[in-house]
N, C-alpha and C positions, 0 to 999 in steps of 0.2 A: 775498503771502498776506494773507487778510483779518485784520483786528484786532479785538478785543473787549475791551468795558468791564469783562467780569468778570475780566478779568486784572489790572484795577487795583482792583475791588472785588469779591472772592470770594462778598460777602453779597448780590449782586445778586439781584432775583426772577427766578425761572426760568419758563418758559413752562409751560402744561399739557403733562402727559405726552403724547408722540407714540407711536404704535404704533412697536414694534421694526420695523427693518428686515429683511426675508426676505433668505433666502440664495437669491439669484436673479443671474442674470447681467445681464438687462435689465429694465427698468420702463418702463410707457406712460406717458405724461404725465397720464393719469386716476389710475393707480397712485400716481405721485409726489404728484400733489396731495393724495390721500389721506393718505399717510405724513408729509406736511410741514405740512398745514394750510393749503395756498395754492392758490388756482383757477388753472386751465390757464392763462388769459389772462395771469395775473401770471408764472406760469413763462416763457413765451414773451417777455414784456417783459424778464424778467431775463436773458434769453439775450442781447438787445441790448445790455445795459448791462454785464453780467461777462463777460469774455473767457475766463476760465477754465471757464465754464459752456457746453458744446458737445455736446450729445447727438448721438448717431449717428442719420442721418435714411436711412429706408428706403422702400419701396414709398410712394408716394403721399404723401412728404414725412411719413410718421410718425416722432415722436421716440421714440428709446429712450435711455433713461438709464440708466448703470451705478451700482453702488453708491457709489463715491466722489463721484459727482454728486449723489446723493440726500444725502449728508452736507453736501456742499456747500451746497445749497440750504437744508438746515436753519440752517447756520450763518448764512446771508443773511438767513434769516427771523428769526433770534434778535437779529442786529444792528438790523435796521430795525424789527421790530415790537416787541421788548421793551426793546432798550436805547437806542433813539431816534435811531439814526444816520440820516442822509440815504444816498441812493445814493452819492454822491460821497465821504460820508465812509467808508463801508464799504470802498469801492475803494481806500484809501489804504493803503499797507503800514505797519506797526505803528512 
C-alpha cells in the first residue's frame, strides 16, 4: 500500500480541492484526468510504474478506470506533487 507523509505530519498542505468523484462504474482516461488534475499521458505512464493501477482495456485499447483506481490516482498525485515523493519512494510500503 502507498504511504503518505500526512500520516506523519497532519498539518501538511493540501492540494486544491478536486471535484467529487461521481457514482459511476467506469471512467474514461479523459474523465479521470479531469477528476484528478493529471494529464492522460501521465496516467498512462503511472500505469507502467504502479502495479496496483490496472484499468480495464476494451475495444481499441480504450482504458476504463473504476472508482477505486480514481481514488488511487488521487493518492499517487498527492504523494508525488504535494508531498514531494519520488515514484520509487511512493511505491515503498509504509
